[in-house]
mmCIF file as Biopython writes it, N, C-alpha, C and O atoms, coordinates in Angstrom:
data_model
#
loop_
_atom_site.group_PDB
_atom_site.id
_atom_site.type_symbol
_atom_site.label_atom_id
_atom_site.label_alt_id
_atom_site.label_comp_id
_atom_site.label_asym_id
_atom_site.label_entity_id
_atom_site.label_seq_id
_atom_site.pdbx_PDB_ins_code
_atom_site.Cartn_x
_atom_site.Cartn_y
_atom_site.Cartn_z
_atom_site.occupancy
_atom_site.B_iso_or_equiv
_atom_site.auth_seq_id
_atom_site.auth_asym_id
_atom_site.pdbx_PDB_model_num
ATOM 1   N N  . MET A ? 1  ? -145.824 -81.639 -7.729  1.0 0.0 1  A 1 
ATOM 2   C CA . MET A ? 1  ? -146.683 -80.476 -7.674  1.0 0.0 1  A 1 
ATOM 3   C C  . MET A ? 1  ? -146.633 -79.834 -9.050  1.0 0.0 1  A 1 
ATOM 4   O O  . MET A ? 1  ? -145.706 -79.084 -9.356  1.0 0.0 1  A 1 
ATOM 5   N N  . GLY A ? 2  ? -147.606 -80.119 -9.862  1.0 0.0 2  A 1 
ATOM 6   C CA . GLY A ? 2  ? -147.579 -79.630 -11.231 1.0 0.0 2  A 1 
ATOM 7   C C  . GLY A ? 2  ? -146.419 -80.225 -11.988 1.0 0.0 2  A 1 
ATOM 8   O O  . GLY A ? 2  ? -146.218 -81.439 -11.969 1.0 0.0 2  A 1 
ATOM 9   N N  . LYS A ? 3  ? -145.658 -79.389 -12.652 1.0 0.0 3  A 1 
ATOM 10  C CA . LYS A ? 3  ? -144.507 -79.874 -13.421 1.0 0.0 3  A 1 
ATOM 11  C C  . LYS A ? 3  ? -143.263 -80.062 -12.554 1.0 0.0 3  A 1 
ATOM 12  O O  . LYS A ? 3  ? -142.219 -80.476 -13.058 1.0 0.0 3  A 1 
ATOM 13  N N  . TYR A ? 4  ? -143.361 -79.767 -11.273 1.0 0.0 4  A 1 
ATOM 14  C CA . TYR A ? 4  ? -142.217 -79.863 -10.363 1.0 0.0 4  A 1 
ATOM 15  C C  . TYR A ? 4  ? -142.265 -81.145 -9.540  1.0 0.0 4  A 1 
ATOM 16  O O  . TYR A ? 4  ? -143.334 -81.601 -9.133  1.0 0.0 4  A 1 
ATOM 17  N N  . ARG A ? 5  ? -141.089 -81.714 -9.303  1.0 0.0 5  A 1 
ATOM 18  C CA . ARG A ? 5  ? -140.938 -82.867 -8.417  1.0 0.0 5  A 1 
ATOM 19  C C  . ARG A ? 5  ? -140.162 -82.395 -7.186  1.0 0.0 5  A 1 
ATOM 20  O O  . ARG A ? 5  ? -139.032 -81.920 -7.295  1.0 0.0 5  A 1 
ATOM 21  N N  . ILE A ? 6  ? -140.781 -82.531 -6.027  1.0 0.0 6  A 1 
ATOM 22  C CA . ILE A ? 6  ? -140.177 -82.059 -4.786  1.0 0.0 6  A 1 
ATOM 23  C C  . ILE A ? 6  ? -139.782 -83.269 -3.947  1.0 0.0 6  A 1 
ATOM 24  O O  . ILE A ? 6  ? -140.596 -84.158 -3.698  1.0 0.0 6  A 1 
ATOM 25  N N  . ALA A ? 7  ? -138.528 -83.290 -3.517  1.0 0.0 7  A 1 
ATOM 26  C CA . ALA A ? 7  ? -138.043 -84.405 -2.694  1.0 0.0 7  A 1 
ATOM 27  C C  . ALA A ? 7  ? -137.211 -83.882 -1.530  1.0 0.0 7  A 1 
ATOM 28  O O  . ALA A ? 7  ? -136.291 -83.084 -1.712  1.0 0.0 7  A 1 
ATOM 29  N N  . ALA A ? 8  ? -137.550 -84.344 -0.338  1.0 0.0 8  A 1 
ATOM 30  C CA . ALA A ? 8  ? -136.761 -84.006 0.847   1.0 0.0 8  A 1 
ATOM 31  C C  . ALA A ? 8  ? -135.488 -84.845 0.843   1.0 0.0 8  A 1 
ATOM 32  O O  . ALA A ? 8  ? -135.509 -86.020 0.478   1.0 0.0 8  A 1 
ATOM 33  N N  . CYS A ? 9  ? -134.391 -84.236 1.249   1.0 0.0 9  A 1 
ATOM 34  C CA . CYS A ? 9  ? -133.086 -84.913 1.311   1.0 0.0 9  A 1 
ATOM 35  C C  . CYS A ? 9  ? -132.412 -84.592 2.638   1.0 0.0 9  A 1 
ATOM 36  O O  . CYS A ? 9  ? -131.327 -84.011 2.650   1.0 0.0 9  A 1 
ATOM 37  N N  . PRO A ? 10 ? -133.046 -84.965 3.771   1.0 0.0 10 A 1 
ATOM 38  C CA . PRO A ? 10 ? -132.431 -84.633 5.060   1.0 0.0 10 A 1 
ATOM 39  C C  . PRO A ? 10 ? -131.107 -85.377 5.239   1.0 0.0 10 A 1 
ATOM 40  O O  . PRO A ? 10 ? -130.927 -86.477 4.717   1.0 0.0 10 A 1 
ATOM 41  N N  . ARG A ? 11 ? -130.190 -84.767 5.979   1.0 0.0 11 A 1 
ATOM 42  C CA . ARG A ? 11 ? -128.899 -85.424 6.210   1.0 0.0 11 A 1 
ATOM 43  C C  . ARG A ? 11 ? -128.515 -85.299 7.668   1.0 0.0 11 A 1 
ATOM 44  O O  . ARG A ? 11 ? -128.814 -84.295 8.315   1.0 0.0 11 A 1 
ATOM 45  N N  . PRO A ? 12 ? -127.850 -86.323 8.186   1.0 0.0 12 A 1 
ATOM 46  C CA . PRO A ? 12 ? -127.439 -86.287 9.592   1.0 0.0 12 A 1 
ATOM 47  C C  . PRO A ? 12 ? -126.276 -85.325 9.805   1.0 0.0 12 A 1 
ATOM 48  O O  . PRO A ? 12 ? -125.414 -85.170 8.940   1.0 0.0 12 A 1 
ATOM 49  N N  . LEU A ? 13 ? -126.266 -84.689 10.960  1.0 0.0 13 A 1 
ATOM 50  C CA . LEU A ? 13 ? -125.166 -83.822 11.360  1.0 0.0 13 A 1 
ATOM 51  C C  . LEU A ? 13 ? -124.342 -84.554 12.422  1.0 0.0 13 A 1 
ATOM 52  O O  . LEU A ? 13 ? -124.837 -85.486 13.056  1.0 0.0 13 A 1 
ATOM 53  N N  . GLY A ? 14 ? -123.135 -84.152 12.610  1.0 0.0 14 A 1 
ATOM 54  C CA . GLY A ? 14 ? -122.257 -84.797 13.575  1.0 0.0 14 A 1 
ATOM 55  C C  . GLY A ? 14 ? -122.752 -84.742 15.007  1.0 0.0 14 A 1 
ATOM 56  O O  . GLY A ? 14 ? -122.349 -85.565 15.830  1.0 0.0 14 A 1 
ATOM 57  N N  . CYS A ? 15 ? -123.617 -83.790 15.322  1.0 0.0 15 A 1 
ATOM 58  C CA . CYS A ? 15 ? -124.109 -83.604 16.695  1.0 0.0 15 A 1 
ATOM 59  C C  . CYS A ? 15 ? -125.323 -84.474 17.005  1.0 0.0 15 A 1 
ATOM 60  O O  . CYS A ? 15 ? -125.867 -84.399 18.107  1.0 0.0 15 A 1 
ATOM 61  N N  . GLY A ? 16 ? -125.758 -85.303 16.047  1.0 0.0 16 A 1 
ATOM 62  C CA . GLY A ? 16 ? -126.918 -86.159 16.274  1.0 0.0 16 A 1 
ATOM 63  C C  . GLY A ? 16 ? -128.230 -85.556 15.804  1.0 0.0 16 A 1 
ATOM 64  O O  . GLY A ? 16 ? -129.280 -86.190 15.914  1.0 0.0 16 A 1 
ATOM 65  N N  . ARG A ? 17 ? -128.180 -84.336 15.279  1.0 0.0 17 A 1 
ATOM 66  C CA . ARG A ? 17 ? -129.381 -83.696 14.744  1.0 0.0 17 A 1 
ATOM 67  C C  . ARG A ? 17 ? -129.376 -83.839 13.225  1.0 0.0 17 A 1 
ATOM 68  O O  . ARG A ? 17 ? -128.490 -84.486 12.667  1.0 0.0 17 A 1 
ATOM 69  N N  . PHE A ? 18 ? -130.357 -83.242 12.555  1.0 0.0 18 A 1 
ATOM 70  C CA . PHE A ? 18 ? -130.500 -83.404 11.115  1.0 0.0 18 A 1 
ATOM 71  C C  . PHE A ? 18 ? -130.662 -82.058 10.424  1.0 0.0 18 A 1 
ATOM 72  O O  . PHE A ? 18 ? -131.318 -81.150 10.937  1.0 0.0 18 A 1 
ATOM 73  N N  . ALA A ? 19 ? -130.053 -81.951 9.257   1.0 0.0 19 A 1 
ATOM 74  C CA . ALA A ? 19 ? -130.186 -80.757 8.423   1.0 0.0 19 A 1 
ATOM 75  C C  . ALA A ? 19 ? -131.248 -81.024 7.365   1.0 0.0 19 A 1 
ATOM 76  O O  . ALA A ? 19 ? -131.399 -82.148 6.885   1.0 0.0 19 A 1 
ATOM 77  N N  . ALA A ? 20 ? -131.978 -79.976 7.010   1.0 0.0 20 A 1 
ATOM 78  C CA . ALA A ? 20 ? -133.015 -80.087 5.987   1.0 0.0 20 A 1 
ATOM 79  C C  . ALA A ? 20 ? -132.456 -79.634 4.641   1.0 0.0 20 A 1 
ATOM 80  O O  . ALA A ? 20 ? -131.763 -78.621 4.546   1.0 0.0 20 A 1 
ATOM 81  N N  . GLN A ? 21 ? -132.770 -80.398 3.616   1.0 0.0 21 A 1 
ATOM 82  C CA . GLN A ? 21 ? -132.449 -80.046 2.230   1.0 0.0 21 A 1 
ATOM 83  C C  . GLN A ? 21 ? -133.637 -80.459 1.388   1.0 0.0 21 A 1 
ATOM 84  O O  . GLN A ? 21 ? -134.340 -81.411 1.726   1.0 0.0 21 A 1 
ATOM 85  N N  . VAL A ? 22 ? -133.869 -79.750 0.293   1.0 0.0 22 A 1 
ATOM 86  C CA . VAL A ? 22 ? -134.949 -80.127 -0.610  1.0 0.0 22 A 1 
ATOM 87  C C  . VAL A ? 22 ? -134.452 -80.008 -2.049  1.0 0.0 22 A 1 
ATOM 88  O O  . VAL A ? 22 ? -133.703 -79.094 -2.394  1.0 0.0 22 A 1 
ATOM 89  N N  . SER A ? 23 ? -134.885 -80.948 -2.870  1.0 0.0 23 A 1 
ATOM 90  C CA . SER A ? 23 ? -134.593 -80.934 -4.300  1.0 0.0 23 A 1 
ATOM 91  C C  . SER A ? 23 ? -135.889 -80.617 -5.028  1.0 0.0 23 A 1 
ATOM 92  O O  . SER A ? 23 ? -136.922 -81.239 -4.776  1.0 0.0 23 A 1 
ATOM 93  N N  . ILE A ? 24 ? -135.829 -79.643 -5.937  1.0 0.0 24 A 1 
ATOM 94  C CA . ILE A ? 24 ? -136.989 -79.277 -6.749  1.0 0.0 24 A 1 
ATOM 95  C C  . ILE A ? 24 ? -136.565 -79.438 -8.203  1.0 0.0 24 A 1 
ATOM 96  O O  . ILE A ? 24 ? -135.757 -78.665 -8.718  1.0 0.0 24 A 1 
ATOM 97  N N  . ALA A ? 25 ? -137.117 -80.444 -8.850  1.0 0.0 25 A 1 
ATOM 98  C CA . ALA A ? 25 ? -136.725 -80.767 -10.218 1.0 0.0 25 A 1 
ATOM 99  C C  . ALA A ? 25 ? -137.885 -80.512 -11.173 1.0 0.0 25 A 1 
ATOM 100 O O  . ALA A ? 25 ? -139.055 -80.581 -10.798 1.0 0.0 25 A 1 
ATOM 101 N N  . SER A ? 26 ? -137.525 -80.216 -12.414 1.0 0.0 26 A 1 
ATOM 102 C CA . SER A ? 26 ? -138.535 -80.067 -13.461 1.0 0.0 26 A 1 
ATOM 103 C C  . SER A ? 26 ? -137.911 -80.435 -14.791 1.0 0.0 26 A 1 
ATOM 104 O O  . SER A ? 26 ? -136.689 -80.466 -14.930 1.0 0.0 26 A 1 
ATOM 105 N N  . GLY A ? 27 ? -138.754 -80.712 -15.760 1.0 0.0 27 A 1 
ATOM 106 C CA . GLY A ? 27 ? -138.272 -81.059 -17.091 1.0 0.0 27 A 1 
ATOM 107 C C  . GLY A ? 27 ? -137.862 -82.515 -17.189 1.0 0.0 27 A 1 
ATOM 108 O O  . GLY A ? 27 ? -137.959 -83.282 -16.231 1.0 0.0 27 A 1 
ATOM 109 N N  . ARG A ? 28 ? -137.391 -82.878 -18.403 1.0 0.0 28 A 1 
ATOM 110 C CA . ARG A ? 28 ? -136.977 -84.251 -18.660 1.0 0.0 28 A 1 
ATOM 111 C C  . ARG A ? 28 ? -135.745 -84.260 -19.539 1.0 0.0 28 A 1 
ATOM 112 O O  . ARG A ? 28 ? -135.525 -83.351 -20.339 1.0 0.0 28 A 1 
ATOM 113 N N  . GLY A ? 29 ? -134.953 -85.290 -19.379 1.0 0.0 29 A 1 
ATOM 114 C CA . GLY A ? 29 ? -133.777 -85.469 -20.229 1.0 0.0 29 A 1 
ATOM 115 C C  . GLY A ? 29 ? -132.827 -84.293 -20.158 1.0 0.0 29 A 1 
ATOM 116 O O  . GLY A ? 29 ? -132.537 -83.776 -19.078 1.0 0.0 29 A 1 
ATOM 117 N N  . SER A ? 30 ? -132.337 -83.867 -21.334 1.0 0.0 30 A 1 
ATOM 118 C CA . SER A ? 30 ? -131.361 -82.773 -21.373 1.0 0.0 30 A 1 
ATOM 119 C C  . SER A ? 30 ? -131.988 -81.420 -21.031 1.0 0.0 30 A 1 
ATOM 120 O O  . SER A ? 30 ? -131.269 -80.442 -20.822 1.0 0.0 30 A 1 
ATOM 121 N N  . ALA A ? 31 ? -133.309 -81.356 -20.973 1.0 0.0 31 A 1 
ATOM 122 C CA . ALA A ? 31 ? -133.993 -80.103 -20.630 1.0 0.0 31 A 1 
ATOM 123 C C  . ALA A ? 31 ? -134.383 -80.059 -19.149 1.0 0.0 31 A 1 
ATOM 124 O O  . ALA A ? 31 ? -135.185 -79.218 -18.746 1.0 0.0 31 A 1 
ATOM 125 N N  . SER A ? 32 ? -133.823 -80.953 -18.346 1.0 0.0 32 A 1 
ATOM 126 C CA . SER A ? 32 ? -134.198 -80.990 -16.938 1.0 0.0 32 A 1 
ATOM 127 C C  . SER A ? 32 ? -133.353 -80.023 -16.111 1.0 0.0 32 A 1 
ATOM 128 O O  . SER A ? 32 ? -132.208 -79.721 -16.445 1.0 0.0 32 A 1 
ATOM 129 N N  . THR A ? 33 ? -133.942 -79.560 -15.046 1.0 0.0 33 A 1 
ATOM 130 C CA . THR A ? 33 ? -133.227 -78.716 -14.083 1.0 0.0 33 A 1 
ATOM 131 C C  . THR A ? 33 ? -133.515 -79.253 -12.685 1.0 0.0 33 A 1 
ATOM 132 O O  . THR A ? 33 ? -134.561 -79.854 -12.438 1.0 0.0 33 A 1 
ATOM 133 N N  . ASP A ? 34 ? -132.584 -79.029 -11.791 1.0 0.0 34 A 1 
ATOM 134 C CA . ASP A ? 34 ? -132.754 -79.465 -10.408 1.0 0.0 34 A 1 
ATOM 135 C C  . ASP A ? 34 ? -132.166 -78.394 -9.502  1.0 0.0 34 A 1 
ATOM 136 O O  . ASP A ? 34 ? -130.983 -78.065 -9.594  1.0 0.0 34 A 1 
ATOM 137 N N  . ARG A ? 35 ? -132.996 -77.861 -8.635  1.0 0.0 35 A 1 
ATOM 138 C CA . ARG A ? 35 ? -132.567 -76.852 -7.665  1.0 0.0 35 A 1 
ATOM 139 C C  . ARG A ? 35 ? -132.516 -77.551 -6.314  1.0 0.0 35 A 1 
ATOM 140 O O  . ARG A ? 35 ? -133.482 -78.198 -5.909  1.0 0.0 35 A 1 
ATOM 141 N N  . VAL A ? 36 ? -131.403 -77.424 -5.623  1.0 0.0 36 A 1 
ATOM 142 C CA . VAL A ? 36 ? -131.272 -77.983 -4.279  1.0 0.0 36 A 1 
ATOM 143 C C  . VAL A ? 36 ? -131.097 -76.828 -3.308  1.0 0.0 36 A 1 
ATOM 144 O O  . VAL A ? 36 ? -130.217 -75.984 -3.478  1.0 0.0 36 A 1 
ATOM 145 N N  . MET A ? 37 ? -131.948 -76.802 -2.287  1.0 0.0 37 A 1 
ATOM 146 C CA . MET A ? 37 ? -131.855 -75.768 -1.263  1.0 0.0 37 A 1 
ATOM 147 C C  . MET A ? 37 ? -131.482 -76.424 0.059   1.0 0.0 37 A 1 
ATOM 148 O O  . MET A ? 37 ? -132.058 -77.438 0.454   1.0 0.0 37 A 1 
ATOM 149 N N  . ARG A ? 38 ? -130.509 -75.826 0.730   1.0 0.0 38 A 1 
ATOM 150 C CA . ARG A ? 38 ? -130.078 -76.277 2.052   1.0 0.0 38 A 1 
ATOM 151 C C  . ARG A ? 38 ? -130.450 -75.192 3.052   1.0 0.0 38 A 1 
ATOM 152 O O  . ARG A ? 38 ? -130.378 -74.003 2.745   1.0 0.0 38 A 1 
ATOM 153 N N  . PHE A ? 39 ? -130.846 -75.605 4.240   1.0 0.0 39 A 1 
ATOM 154 C CA . PHE A ? 39 ? -131.332 -74.672 5.233   1.0 0.0 39 A 1 
ATOM 155 C C  . PHE A ? 39 ? -130.424 -74.663 6.458   1.0 0.0 39 A 1 
ATOM 156 O O  . PHE A ? 39 ? -129.799 -75.673 6.783   1.0 0.0 39 A 1 
ATOM 157 N N  . VAL A ? 40 ? -130.356 -73.535 7.126   1.0 0.0 40 A 1 
ATOM 158 C CA . VAL A ? 40 ? -129.471 -73.334 8.269   1.0 0.0 40 A 1 
ATOM 159 C C  . VAL A ? 40 ? -129.987 -74.061 9.509   1.0 0.0 40 A 1 
ATOM 160 O O  . VAL A ? 40 ? -129.196 -74.636 10.257  1.0 0.0 40 A 1 
ATOM 161 N N  . ASP A ? 41 ? -131.285 -74.044 9.736   1.0 0.0 41 A 1 
ATOM 162 C CA . ASP A ? 41 ? -131.861 -74.668 10.936  1.0 0.0 41 A 1 
ATOM 163 C C  . ASP A ? 41 ? -131.527 -76.155 10.983  1.0 0.0 41 A 1 
ATOM 164 O O  . ASP A ? 41 ? -131.380 -76.799 9.944   1.0 0.0 41 A 1 
ATOM 165 N N  . ASP A ? 42 ? -131.407 -76.699 12.199  1.0 0.0 42 A 1 
ATOM 166 C CA . ASP A ? 42 ? -131.257 -78.146 12.338  1.0 0.0 42 A 1 
ATOM 167 C C  . ASP A ? 42 ? -132.422 -78.677 13.164  1.0 0.0 42 A 1 
ATOM 168 O O  . ASP A ? 42 ? -133.087 -77.919 13.871  1.0 0.0 42 A 1 
ATOM 169 N N  . PHE A ? 43 ? -132.667 -79.987 13.074  1.0 0.0 43 A 1 
ATOM 170 C CA . PHE A ? 43 ? -133.872 -80.590 13.632  1.0 0.0 43 A 1 
ATOM 171 C C  . PHE A ? 43 ? -133.522 -81.839 14.439  1.0 0.0 43 A 1 
ATOM 172 O O  . PHE A ? 43 ? -132.528 -82.508 14.158  1.0 0.0 43 A 1 
ATOM 173 N N  . PRO A ? 44 ? -134.351 -82.151 15.450  1.0 0.0 44 A 1 
ATOM 174 C CA . PRO A ? 44 ? -134.047 -83.294 16.311  1.0 0.0 44 A 1 
ATOM 175 C C  . PRO A ? 44 ? -134.252 -84.653 15.629  1.0 0.0 44 A 1 
ATOM 176 O O  . PRO A ? 44 ? -133.611 -85.634 16.005  1.0 0.0 44 A 1 
ATOM 177 N N  . THR A ? 45 ? -135.145 -84.718 14.626  1.0 0.0 45 A 1 
ATOM 178 C CA . THR A ? 45 ? -135.396 -85.999 13.951  1.0 0.0 45 A 1 
ATOM 179 C C  . THR A ? 45 ? -135.322 -85.831 12.439  1.0 0.0 45 A 1 
ATOM 180 O O  . THR A ? 45 ? -135.468 -84.729 11.911  1.0 0.0 45 A 1 
ATOM 181 N N  . ILE A ? 46 ? -135.093 -86.940 11.763  1.0 0.0 46 A 1 
ATOM 182 C CA . ILE A ? 46 ? -135.044 -86.918 10.300  1.0 0.0 46 A 1 
ATOM 183 C C  . ILE A ? 46 ? -136.413 -86.554 9.726   1.0 0.0 46 A 1 
ATOM 184 O O  . ILE A ? 46 ? -136.497 -85.879 8.700   1.0 0.0 46 A 1 
ATOM 185 N N  . ASP A ? 47 ? -137.490 -87.002 10.390  1.0 0.0 47 A 1 
ATOM 186 C CA . ASP A ? 47 ? -138.839 -86.669 9.917   1.0 0.0 47 A 1 
ATOM 187 C C  . ASP A ? 47 ? -139.128 -85.179 10.025  1.0 0.0 47 A 1 
ATOM 188 O O  . ASP A ? 47 ? -139.751 -84.601 9.135   1.0 0.0 47 A 1 
ATOM 189 N N  . ASP A ? 48 ? -138.678 -84.552 11.115  1.0 0.0 48 A 1 
ATOM 190 C CA . ASP A ? 48 ? -138.864 -83.105 11.268  1.0 0.0 48 A 1 
ATOM 191 C C  . ASP A ? 48 ? -138.130 -82.348 10.160  1.0 0.0 48 A 1 
ATOM 192 O O  . ASP A ? 48 ? -138.667 -81.399 9.589   1.0 0.0 48 A 1 
ATOM 193 N N  . ALA A ? 49 ? -136.905 -82.771 9.861   1.0 0.0 49 A 1 
ATOM 194 C CA . ALA A ? 49 ? -136.124 -82.126 8.803   1.0 0.0 49 A 1 
ATOM 195 C C  . ALA A ? 49 ? -136.794 -82.319 7.449   1.0 0.0 49 A 1 
ATOM 196 O O  . ALA A ? 49 ? -136.843 -81.388 6.644   1.0 0.0 49 A 1 
ATOM 197 N N  . ALA A ? 50 ? -137.312 -83.517 7.190   1.0 0.0 50 A 1 
ATOM 198 C CA . ALA A ? 50 ? -137.975 -83.797 5.914   1.0 0.0 50 A 1 
ATOM 199 C C  . ALA A ? 50 ? -139.245 -82.976 5.758   1.0 0.0 50 A 1 
ATOM 200 O O  . ALA A ? 50 ? -139.502 -82.421 4.690   1.0 0.0 50 A 1 
ATOM 201 N N  . ARG A ? 51 ? -140.045 -82.896 6.824   1.0 0.0 51 A 1 
ATOM 202 C CA . ARG A ? 51 ? -141.284 -82.103 6.755   1.0 0.0 51 A 1 
ATOM 203 C C  . ARG A ? 51 ? -140.985 -80.632 6.465   1.0 0.0 51 A 1 
ATOM 204 O O  . ARG A ? 51 ? -141.654 -80.007 5.642   1.0 0.0 51 A 1 
ATOM 205 N N  . TYR A ? 52 ? -139.986 -80.087 7.140   1.0 0.0 52 A 1 
ATOM 206 C CA . TYR A ? 52 ? -139.605 -78.693 6.925   1.0 0.0 52 A 1 
ATOM 207 C C  . TYR A ? 52 ? -139.156 -78.489 5.473   1.0 0.0 52 A 1 
ATOM 208 O O  . TYR A ? 52 ? -139.558 -77.522 4.825   1.0 0.0 52 A 1 
ATOM 209 N N  . ALA A ? 53 ? -138.331 -79.395 4.972   1.0 0.0 53 A 1 
ATOM 210 C CA . ALA A ? 53 ? -137.818 -79.275 3.607   1.0 0.0 53 A 1 
ATOM 211 C C  . ALA A ? 53 ? -138.954 -79.314 2.584   1.0 0.0 53 A 1 
ATOM 212 O O  . ALA A ? 53 ? -138.980 -78.505 1.656   1.0 0.0 53 A 1 
ATOM 213 N N  . ILE A ? 54 ? -139.881 -80.241 2.746   1.0 0.0 54 A 1 
ATOM 214 C CA . ILE A ? 54 ? -141.019 -80.340 1.819   1.0 0.0 54 A 1 
ATOM 215 C C  . ILE A ? 54 ? -141.856 -79.071 1.872   1.0 0.0 54 A 1 
ATOM 216 O O  . ILE A ? 54 ? -142.258 -78.554 0.830   1.0 0.0 54 A 1 
ATOM 217 N N  . ALA A ? 55 ? -142.122 -78.566 3.059   1.0 0.0 55 A 1 
ATOM 218 C CA . ALA A ? 55 ? -142.914 -77.329 3.197   1.0 0.0 55 A 1 
ATOM 219 C C  . ALA A ? 55 ? -142.228 -76.166 2.494   1.0 0.0 55 A 1 
ATOM 220 O O  . ALA A ? 55 ? -142.885 -75.377 1.815   1.0 0.0 55 A 1 
ATOM 221 N N  . GLN A ? 56 ? -140.908 -76.052 2.651   1.0 0.0 56 A 1 
ATOM 222 C CA . GLN A ? 56 ? -140.171 -74.977 1.991   1.0 0.0 56 A 1 
ATOM 223 C C  . GLN A ? 56 ? -140.197 -75.151 0.474   1.0 0.0 56 A 1 
ATOM 224 O O  . GLN A ? 56 ? -140.307 -74.169 -0.260  1.0 0.0 56 A 1 
ATOM 225 N N  . GLY A ? 57 ? -140.098 -76.384 0.005   1.0 0.0 57 A 1 
ATOM 226 C CA . GLY A ? 57 ? -140.168 -76.649 -1.426  1.0 0.0 57 A 1 
ATOM 227 C C  . GLY A ? 57 ? -141.518 -76.271 -2.013  1.0 0.0 57 A 1 
ATOM 228 O O  . GLY A ? 57 ? -141.591 -75.673 -3.086  1.0 0.0 57 A 1 
ATOM 229 N N  . ILE A ? 58 ? -142.581 -76.621 -1.309  1.0 0.0 58 A 1 
ATOM 230 C CA . ILE A ? 58 ? -143.931 -76.267 -1.752  1.0 0.0 58 A 1 
ATOM 231 C C  . ILE A ? 58 ? -144.105 -74.752 -1.775  1.0 0.0 58 A 1 
ATOM 232 O O  . ILE A ? 58 ? -144.681 -74.207 -2.716  1.0 0.0 58 A 1 
ATOM 233 N N  . ASP A ? 59 ? -143.612 -74.073 -0.748  1.0 0.0 59 A 1 
ATOM 234 C CA . ASP A ? 59 ? -143.688 -72.602 -0.723  1.0 0.0 59 A 1 
ATOM 235 C C  . ASP A ? 59 ? -142.954 -71.994 -1.911  1.0 0.0 59 A 1 
ATOM 236 O O  . ASP A ? 59 ? -143.452 -71.052 -2.526  1.0 0.0 59 A 1 
ATOM 237 N N  . TRP A ? 60 ? -141.765 -72.525 -2.245  1.0 0.0 60 A 1 
ATOM 238 C CA . TRP A ? 60 ? -140.985 -71.993 -3.360  1.0 0.0 60 A 1 
ATOM 239 C C  . TRP A ? 60 ? -141.738 -72.190 -4.678  1.0 0.0 60 A 1 
ATOM 240 O O  . TRP A ? 60 ? -141.838 -71.264 -5.482  1.0 0.0 60 A 1 
ATOM 241 N N  . VAL A ? 61 ? -142.266 -73.390 -4.896  1.0 0.0 61 A 1 
ATOM 242 C CA . VAL A ? 61 ? -143.004 -73.673 -6.139  1.0 0.0 61 A 1 
ATOM 243 C C  . VAL A ? 61 ? -144.239 -72.776 -6.219  1.0 0.0 61 A 1 
ATOM 244 O O  . VAL A ? 61 ? -144.542 -72.228 -7.278  1.0 0.0 61 A 1 
ATOM 245 N N  . SER A ? 62 ? -144.938 -72.628 -5.117  1.0 0.0 62 A 1 
ATOM 246 C CA . SER A ? 62 ? -146.138 -71.776 -5.115  1.0 0.0 62 A 1 
ATOM 247 C C  . SER A ? 62 ? -145.794 -70.336 -5.487  1.0 0.0 62 A 1 
ATOM 248 O O  . SER A ? 62 ? -146.527 -69.696 -6.241  1.0 0.0 62 A 1 
ATOM 249 N N  . ALA A ? 63 ? -144.684 -69.827 -4.963  1.0 0.0 63 A 1 
ATOM 250 C CA . ALA A ? 63 ? -144.274 -68.451 -5.265  1.0 0.0 63 A 1 
ATOM 251 C C  . ALA A ? 63 ? -143.865 -68.297 -6.728  1.0 0.0 63 A 1 
ATOM 252 O O  . ALA A ? 63 ? -144.162 -67.280 -7.354  1.0 0.0 63 A 1 
ATOM 253 N N  . VAL A ? 64 ? -143.187 -69.299 -7.268  1.0 0.0 64 A 1 
ATOM 254 C CA . VAL A ? 64 ? -142.702 -69.229 -8.648  1.0 0.0 64 A 1 
ATOM 255 C C  . VAL A ? 64 ? -143.849 -69.369 -9.659  1.0 0.0 64 A 1 
ATOM 256 O O  . VAL A ? 64 ? -143.809 -68.769 -10.733 1.0 0.0 64 A 1 
ATOM 257 N N  . THR A ? 65 ? -144.850 -70.148 -9.316  1.0 0.0 65 A 1 
ATOM 258 C CA . THR A ? 65 ? -145.942 -70.416 -10.270 1.0 0.0 65 A 1 
ATOM 259 C C  . THR A ? 65 ? -147.135 -69.504 -10.064 1.0 0.0 65 A 1 
ATOM 260 O O  . THR A ? 65 ? -148.112 -69.591 -10.808 1.0 0.0 65 A 1 
ATOM 261 N N  . LYS A ? 66 ? -147.077 -68.615 -9.051  1.0 0.0 66 A 1 
ATOM 262 C CA . LYS A ? 66 ? -148.175 -67.700 -8.784  1.0 0.0 66 A 1 
ATOM 263 C C  . LYS A ? 66 ? -148.298 -66.722 -9.955  1.0 0.0 66 A 1 
ATOM 264 O O  . LYS A ? 66 ? -147.301 -66.145 -10.389 1.0 0.0 66 A 1 
ATOM 265 N N  . PRO A ? 67 ? -149.531 -66.534 -10.472 1.0 0.0 67 A 1 
ATOM 266 C CA . PRO A ? 67 ? -149.707 -65.549 -11.550 1.0 0.0 67 A 1 
ATOM 267 C C  . PRO A ? 67 ? -149.355 -64.145 -11.071 1.0 0.0 67 A 1 
ATOM 268 O O  . PRO A ? 67 ? -149.637 -63.780 -9.930  1.0 0.0 67 A 1 
ATOM 269 N N  . HIS A ? 68 ? -148.753 -63.381 -11.931 1.0 0.0 68 A 1 
ATOM 270 C CA . HIS A ? 68 ? -148.323 -62.011 -11.561 1.0 0.0 68 A 1 
ATOM 271 C C  . HIS A ? 68 ? -149.440 -61.035 -11.780 1.0 0.0 68 A 1 
ATOM 272 O O  . HIS A ? 68 ? -149.275 -59.842 -11.529 1.0 0.0 68 A 1 
#
């Protein structure tokens, strides 16, 4: 999304559900940054967790890049 790379990183929980995480990266080489956000909610499937993570990542990028 623009200069940002958004990647879902869902992970399994011990109870059989999945946690949502998203990585938002920008830049290249030594000028790169990567923000990882983890969320409290858990989800019944890995796809549900991934969709939620991507949506949250897109919302974050949209808020950060919105003109003031």
